Structures are given as structure tokens and as C-alpha cells.
C-alpha positions as CSV (number, residue, x, y, z in Angstrom):
1,X,6.0,-10.1,15.0
2,X,9.6,-10.6,16.3
3,X,10.8,-7.2,15.3
4,X,8.3,-5.5,17.6
5,X,9.7,-7.4,20.6
6,X,13.2,-6.2,19.6
7,X,12.8,-2.6,18.4
8,X,15.3,-1.7,15.7
9,X,18.0,0.8,16.6
10,X,18.9,3.6,14.2
11,X,22.0,1.6,13.3
12,X,19.9,-1.4,12.4
13,X,17.7,0.7,10.2
14,X,20.7,2.2,8.5
15,X,22.0,-1.3,7.8
16,X,18.6,-2.4,6.3
17,X,17.8,0.7,4.4
18,X,21.1,2.5,3.7
19,X,22.6,5.9,4.7
20,X,19.7,7.9,3.3
21,X,17.4,6.7,6.1
22,X,20.0,7.2,8.8
23,X,20.4,10.9,7.7
24,X,16.7,11.6,8.2
25,X,17.2,11.7,11.9
26,X,19.3,14.8,11.4
27,X,16.6,16.6,9.3
28,X,13.9,17.5,11.8
29,X,12.3,20.0,9.4
30,X,11.9,17.5,6.7
31,X,8.7,15.3,6.4
32,X,9.9,11.8,5.7
33,X,7.6,9.4,3.8
34,X,8.0,5.6,3.8
35,X,7.4,4.4,0.3
36,X,7.4,0.7,-0.6
37,X,7.8,-0.2,-4.3
38,X,4.0,0.0,-5.0
39,X,2.9,2.3,-7.8
40,X,-0.2,3.6,-6.1
41,X,1.6,4.6,-2.9
42,X,4.4,6.1,-5.0
43,X,2.0,8.4,-6.9
44,X,0.0,9.4,-3.9
45,X,3.2,10.2,-2.0
46,X,4.2,12.4,-4.9
47,X,0.9,14.2,-4.9
48,X,1.3,14.9,-1.2
49,X,4.9,16.1,-1.7
50,X,3.9,18.5,-4.5
51,X,1.1,20.0,-2.4
52,X,3.1,20.2,0.7
53,X,6.0,21.7,-1.2
54,X,3.8,24.5,-2.4
55,X,2.9,25.2,1.2
56,X,6.6,25.6,2.2
57,X,7.3,22.2,3.6
58,X,10.4,20.1,2.9
59,X,9.7,16.5,2.1
60,X,11.6,13.3,1.3
61,X,10.5,9.9,0.1
62,X,12.3,6.9,1.4
63,X,12.1,3.9,-1.0
64,X,12.2,1.1,1.6
65,X,10.4,-2.1,2.5
66,X,7.3,-2.5,4.5
67,X,8.8,-3.8,7.7
68,X,11.4,-1.1,7.7
69,X,8.7,1.5,7.3
70,X,7.0,0.4,10.5
71,X,10.4,0.2,12.2
72,X,11.1,3.7,11.0
73,X,7.9,5.0,12.4
74,X,8.8,3.4,15.8
75,X,12.3,4.8,15.8
76,X,11.3,8.3,14.6
77,X,12.8,8.1,11.2
78,X,9.6,7.9,9.2
79,X,6.8,10.5,9.7
80,X,4.2,9.5,7.1
81,X,3.1,6.2,5.4
82,X,0.1,6.2,2.9
83,X,-0.2,2.5,2.5
84,X,-1.3,0.7,5.7
85,X,-3.5,-2.0,4.2
86,X,-5.7,-3.4,6.9
87,X,-6.4,-6.1,7.9
88,X,-3.4,-7.4,5.9
89,X,-0.8,-5.4,7.9
90,X,-2.6,-5.7,11.3
91,X,0.3,-7.6,13.0
92,X,2.7,-4.8,12.1
93,X,0.1,-2.0,12.7
94,X,-1.6,-3.0,16.0
95,X,1.4,-3.1,18.4
96,X,2.4,0.4,17.4
97,X,-1.1,1.7,17.5
98,X,-1.6,0.3,21.0
99,X,1.7,1.9,22.1
100,X,0.5,5.2,20.7
101,X,3.6,5.3,18.4
102,X,1.5,5.9,15.3
103,X,-1.8,7.7,14.6
104,X,-4.1,6.7,11.7
105,X,-5.8,9.8,10.4
106,X,-7.8,8.6,7.4
107,X,-8.8,5.7,5.1
108,X,-7.3,7.2,2.0
109,X,-8.9,4.8,-0.6
110,X,-12.6,4.1,-0.8
111,X,-13.4,0.6,-2.1
112,X,-10.1,-1.2,-1.5
113,X,-9.9,-5.0,-1.5
114,X,-7.2,-7.7,-1.3
115,X,-7.6,-11.5,-1.7
116,X,-6.7,-14.3,-4.2
117,X,-7.7,-13.9,-7.8
118,X,-7.9,-16.2,-10.8
119,X,-8.7,-15.6,-14.5
120,X,-12.3,-15.4,-15.5
121,X,-12.1,-18.6,-17.5
122,X,-10.7,-20.4,-14.4
123,X,-13.5,-19.0,-12.3
124,X,-16.1,-20.1,-14.8
125,X,-14.6,-23.6,-14.9
126,X,-15.5,-24.0,-11.2
127,X,-12.7,-22.5,-9.1
128,X,-14.7,-19.8,-7.4
129,X,-13.7,-20.2,-3.7
130,X,-10.6,-20.9,-1.7
131,X,-12.3,-24.2,-0.9
132,X,-12.0,-25.2,-4.6
133,X,-8.2,-24.8,-4.8
134,X,-7.3,-28.2,-3.3
135,X,-9.4,-30.1,-5.7
136,X,-7.6,-28.4,-8.6
137,X,-4.1,-28.5,-7.1
138,X,-2.4,-30.2,-10.0
139,X,-3.8,-27.7,-12.5
140,X,-2.2,-24.9,-10.5
141,X,1.0,-26.8,-9.8
142,X,0.3,-26.2,-6.1
143,X,1.5,-22.7,-6.5
144,X,0.1,-19.3,-5.5
145,X,1.9,-16.3,-7.0
146,X,2.8,-13.6,-4.5
147,X,4.4,-10.1,-4.9
148,X,7.2,-10.2,-2.3
149,X,8.6,-12.3,0.5
150,X,7.8,-10.6,3.8
151,X,4.7,-8.9,2.4
152,X,1.6,-9.0,4.7
153,X,-0.2,-11.0,2.0
154,X,2.5,-13.6,1.8
155,X,2.5,-13.9,5.6
156,X,-1.2,-14.5,5.7
157,X,-1.0,-17.2,3.0
158,X,2.0,-18.9,4.7
159,X,0.2,-19.0,8.0
160,X,-2.8,-20.6,6.1
161,X,-0.5,-23.1,4.5
162,X,1.2,-24.0,7.8
163,X,-2.2,-24.5,9.4
164,X,-3.5,-26.5,6.4
165,X,-6.4,-24.1,6.0
166,X,-8.5,-25.0,3.0
167,X,-6.2,-28.0,2.6
168,X,-3.4,-25.8,1.3
169,X,-0.8,-27.5,3.4
170,X,1.2,-28.9,0.4
171,X,1.0,-25.6,-1.6
172,X,3.8,-23.1,-1.8
173,X,3.9,-19.3,-2.4
174,X,6.1,-18.2,-5.4
175,X,7.2,-14.8,-4.3
176,X,8.9,-12.5,-6.8
177,X,7.8,-8.8,-7.0
178,X,4.6,-7.1,-8.0
179,X,5.9,-6.8,-11.6
180,X,7.1,-10.4,-11.6
181,X,3.9,-11.7,-10.2
182,X,1.7,-9.9,-12.7
183,X,3.9,-10.7,-15.6
184,X,3.6,-14.4,-14.7
185,X,-0.2,-14.0,-14.4
186,X,-0.4,-12.2,-17.7
187,X,1.7,-15.0,-19.4
188,X,-0.6,-17.7,-18.0
189,X,-3.7,-15.7,-19.1
190,X,-2.3,-15.4,-22.6
191,X,-2.2,-19.2,-22.8
192,X,-5.5,-19.6,-20.9
193,X,-3.8,-21.7,-18.2
194,X,-5.0,-21.9,-14.6
195,X,-3.2,-19.4,-12.3
196,X,-3.9,-18.0,-8.9
197,X,-2.3,-14.8,-7.5
198,X,-2.7,-12.2,-4.9
199,X,-5.0,-9.6,-6.4
200,X,-6.2,-6.2,-5.1
201,X,-8.0,-3.1,-6.0
202,X,-7.3,-0.3,-6.7
203,X,-4.8,-1.5,-9.4
204,X,-4.5,-1.6,-13.1
205,X,-4.8,-5.4,-13.1
206,X,-8.6,-4.9,-12.6
207,X,-8.7,-2.8,-15.8
208,X,-6.6,-5.0,-18.0
209,X,-7.0,-8.6,-16.8
210,X,-10.1,-10.8,-17.2
211,X,-10.1,-11.7,-13.5
212,X,-12.4,-12.6,-10.6
213,X,-11.8,-12.7,-6.9
214,X,-12.2,-16.0,-5.0
215,X,-14.7,-16.3,-2.2
216,X,-13.2,-17.0,1.2
217,X,-15.7,-17.8,4.0
218,X,-12.8,-18.0,6.5
219,X,-11.9,-14.3,5.7
220,X,-8.2,-14.9,5.7
221,X,-7.6,-11.5,4.2
222,X,-10.3,-9.8,6.3
223,X,-14.0,-9.5,6.6
224,X,-16.3,-9.3,3.5
225,X,-13.9,-11.3,1.3
226,X,-10.8,-9.1,1.8
227,X,-12.5,-5.7,2.0
228,X,-9.7,-3.4,3.1
229,X,-8.8,0.0,4.4
230,X,-5.7,1.8,3.2
231,X,-4.8,4.0,6.2
232,X,-2.7,7.1,6.3
233,X,-0.3,6.7,9.2
234,X,1.5,9.5,11.0
235,X,4.1,9.1,13.7
236,X,2.2,10.2,16.7
237,X,4.8,12.7,18.0
238,X,4.9,14.2,14.5
239,X,1.1,14.5,14.3
240,X,1.0,16.3,17.6
241,X,3.9,18.6,16.7
242,X,2.4,19.4,13.2
243,X,-1.4,19.7,13.5
244,X,-1.6,21.6,10.2
245,X,0.0,18.7,8.4
246,X,-2.2,16.3,10.3
247,X,-5.3,18.2,9.1
248,X,-4.1,18.0,5.5
249,X,-3.6,14.2,5.7
250,X,-7.0,13.6,7.4
251,X,-8.5,15.0,4.2
252,X,-6.1,13.5,1.7
253,X,-8.3,10.7,0.2
254,X,-9.0,9.1,-3.2
255,X,-11.5,6.8,-4.8
256,X,-10.4,3.3,-5.9
257,X,-11.0,4.4,-9.6
258,X,-8.7,7.5,-9.1
259,X,-5.9,5.4,-7.7
260,X,-6.3,2.7,-10.3
261,X,-5.8,5.4,-13.0
262,X,-2.6,6.6,-11.2
263,X,-1.3,3.1,-11.0
264,X,-2.0,2.4,-14.7
265,X,-0.4,5.7,-15.8
266,X,2.7,5.2,-13.7
267,X,3.0,1.4,-13.6
268,X,1.8,0.5,-17.1
269,X,2.2,3.6,-19.3
270,X,5.6,4.3,-17.6
271,X,5.0,8.0,-17.0
272,X,6.9,9.6,-14.2
273,X,5.3,9.8,-10.8
274,X,5.9,13.5,-10.9
275,X,4.0,13.9,-14.2
276,X,1.1,11.7,-13.2
277,X,0.8,13.5,-9.8
278,X,0.8,17.0,-11.4
279,X,-1.8,16.0,-14.0
280,X,-4.1,14.7,-11.2
281,X,-3.7,17.9,-9.2
282,X,-4.4,20.1,-12.3
283,X,-7.5,18.1,-13.3
284,X,-9.1,17.9,-9.9
285,X,-9.1,21.4,-8.4
286,X,-12.3,20.7,-6.4
287,X,-10.7,17.6,-4.8
288,X,-7.5,19.5,-4.0
289,X,-9.5,22.4,-2.5
290,X,-11.3,19.9,-0.2
291,X,-7.9,18.4,0.9
292,X,-6.7,21.9,1.8
293,X,-9.8,23.0,3.7
294,X,-8.6,24.6,7.0
295,X,-5.0,24.1,6.1
296,X,-2.4,26.9,5.9
297,X,1.1,27.3,4.5
298,X,4.0,27.2,6.9
299,X,3.7,31.0,7.1
300,X,0.0,30.9,8.0
301,X,-1.5,31.8,4.6
302,X,-4.6,30.0,3.3
303,X,-3.3,26.9,1.6
304,X,-5.8,26.7,-1.3
305,X,-5.1,30.3,-2.4
306,X,-1.4,29.5,-2.7
307,X,-1.9,26.2,-4.5
308,X,-4.5,27.7,-6.8
309,X,-2.0,30.3,-7.9
310,X,0.8,27.8,-8.6
């Protein structure tokens, strides 16, 4: 990627993400999270912030884009990112991994997947693979719905279009936002019209849409038809300097069903991330205890005892 060959300066990051990110360099005692506008990452970050807050740590969530998050890890402005989808983000992830700029400490979601999706009625009509798309181009208007220009998913699709993989050379990606993409998909489904979009799990769409994932023998989105890891990334210097926090994040994991519930409650039912996170913590004491095994407060007290008494 071009921005890895020309690392962003702090001034560049400030211009991209605003004064709030610039000020993080002055707050060495604060754990800075990079948080794209994705409901699942938003709620997981809130859970981490609440637990770490109970342990005496100061935290701050930075609502910034994906590329800026990776730039922030490289520059030292972002300490933690809970949404490194691989292989979709490999081009951003791998150079920093090889340079020992970041450390991945856990796959924080079990059962994740990302690839193209269609309504069940479209799947049953014969569009069951990426290979079937070209034959039905007119029905889809030659469009694939995406959730954001610059997203890893859109970059993968654009590369496939440019290379005419699966005869997609005359297709285009319609990028809006996650909300915009899913609203358009929902509208098409309500009219039983053909539509294809970037789908993934965990997400509420799997609970609410009659949808199927397309087969892709070329594995554009990764092996086993888009099977994914969602890695927790720590800035390497931060992980070395804060082994207690690194231990916590190595144990900070969820099932796909758990995260789908979080996304539905926050993204669909419009509850606050703080409320959803607190409910999850209160209803899953055994899971929280496992996350805090061997972890202490900043003052050296057993973490679980402190959180249990909250």
C-alpha cells in the first residue's frame, strides 16, 4: 500500500483525523483505541474500556477510519485495535507485522467470515457462486454494494474487477457506508429483487436477512470461502511496556453469536454501546473471570476480585 512506503507524520494524522488524535501523543498514560464506525468493534471496545477502567487504567476511543488506525499504530498514536479482519486487511497488516510495529495477541471472534452475499431467493434461482454473477449481470445492474470506499473488502473487489476475475471487469462497486449498504440490501429484499453485497458474520444481518454466502473457488476473500480471523492488535512497544494489559487482551475473546448480539442491540435496537457492554459484562461473569485470569489492577490487586465487587 502506498501509505506504508510513505509513513504518515503526526501532522498528517492530525489533518486526517482531527486534533483529538494529535493530542493522544501527549497522554502516555492513556490507552488509545482505534475504532472504525463498525458496531461490533464499537461495543467490544466499550467492554474493554469498562473493564480496564475498573482496573485503574485511563482509556480513550478514537473514532477514525481503518487506514488511519494502521497509520496511528505505526506512528505511536494508537495502542489497541480490536478489528483486524484477516485476510481482508492483510496488505495493511503484514508490513507492520514484519517490521515488528504491531503485535497480534488473539483472534477475538470465533467463526468469523466475510465474502459476497445474496438473498436466499436469488441463491435458489441459480446465483450460488462468484462464477454465476457475470451471467446475471443485467439482473444486478452490474453493481456490488460495498460498505465504504477504502475498506479492505472494496479494495479486494476492485482488484478483482481490474483483473477481470470471474468476468467482473465491467462491474462497479457502489460504496456508501455499512448502514447505507444494508439499507439498500433490505430495500431490494423487500421487493424480492436481485442484489449482491459484502456480507460477514458476526453481524445482525445474519439474524434478520434471508441471505446466503456465495461460493468462491478463487478465495478472493480468503481460504475456505472467506473464513476470517478478527485479530486484536497492540502496538508492539505498548505491549512490551504493559504486559499486564497484553495478558488481558490475549484472553479478550468472543463467539460469533455473542458479537452478533452486541451488533444487533447497538446497531439495530439503538441502545448505547455503554449500556450494551455493561449488560454483557453483568450477564457473563464466568467469561469475564476468564478474561481477567492472571491480570491485576494497576496497583497490583487481583483483577477479578475488583471487577466482581463493582
